[in-house]
C-alpha positions, 0 to 999 in steps of 0.5 A: 506753272506755265503751259506755254510750249517750248519753241525751238530756235534757229541761229544765223551766221552771226549768232542771231537767233529766231524762234521757229514760229512767229506771228504774221500780222498782214491785215491785222490793223487798228485796235483789233490788230493791237489787241491781237498782237498783245494777246499773241505775245501774252500767249508766248510769241516772241517774233512779230512780223510787220511791214511798212506796206502793211500799214499796221506798224502803229497797231503792231507797236501798240500791241507790243507796248500793251503786252506785259512781256519785257521789250527786250524779249520781243523781236519786232520785224518790219520791211522797207518798201520798193519805192523807198530803195534810194539812199535818202528815201531808205534812211527816212523810211527806216526812221519813219518805221521806228516812229510808227512802231513807237520803238527806239530801235527795230529788232529786224529790218528787211528789204521787202522785195529786190525790185531788180528792174529798178536796180536800187536794192544795193542802195537800200541795203547800204542804208540798212547797213548804215542804220545798224552801224548807227544803232537804230536797227539791231539786225538786218535782212531781206525778203524775196531775194534770190541767190544772185541778189544776196551775193551782190549785196554782200559783195558790194557792202561786205555785209551778209543778211541774217534773214531772207523771208521768202514764200515757202509752203508744201506746194512751193517747198524751195528746196534749193533756195533753203539749201543755199541759205543753210550753206550761207548761215542765212535764216529762212523765214517762210511767208504764207507758210500755210499756202493761203489755200484750203486745198493744201490742208485737204491734201491726203498726205497732210491729213494722214500725218495729222491723224498719226500725230493727233493734230490739225492739218495746219499744225502739220504744215507748221511742224513740217516747217520746223523740221526743215529749219525754216521760221514760219510766221502764220497770221492769226487774229484769234487767241485760239488759232495763235495757241494752236499754231504755236503748239505745232513747234513741239510736234516732231515729224520723222524724215519720211513724213517731211519728205512726203509733204515736201513731195507736194511741191508743184512747178507752178506752186507760187501763190500769185506768180510773184517771181523775184526776178520780175516782181515789182513792189511799190 
């Protein structure tokens, strides 16, 4: 009898669904990274997040191949870097990611950052639309896009992203952006869902909710994401942490608890000041 937790899922405007908790793989590289990915899939993860710029697509792909789970049950995500936005570079980058991952098709391909000063993100989006039409990418989305960026790419191509992966954690809850996504049927994925800061997990409201549910502070934050309908992708290399994070999907917080955690939001809550209006990714 399986002891794996039951993971809720959230559905985009076109019927595409993502599990509420996936595996972040930033800094999971080499043989250890492949082993961590394979172990996570064995533990019950069905969403694995990577990126061209993480320089670990090979390890992620090997971990997927080493797992005993059927390929069609796993959603493998990667991201197109800023330097590959122009049309031809974007097409080659998409092909290169597939080769690095060792996959015939990527399940979800995102633009990593809009890099608006370069003004080439529409070209990158058109390349993803083309890749999807050719059947080499199943689903397409973006990361770190603001509403104006989302509206422009849909206006110019007629295609709306299924996902926008953005910074979300209790110090930066992104209420307006998430509400916009919900109206548009765009799934919100949260990068750095635990805030990368020990200070967050020591906040009294987090500790109080954790104690009430007899869970860890990290599980409390992940349960907050689930309650808000956002997909979180915490990185975890050890099986112990992977299992702990995944178990948070079954924790149900009440509205008052969710509101209390959301109230931790700060005007300067971004982790490293990466405002999509100005941030440039290479």
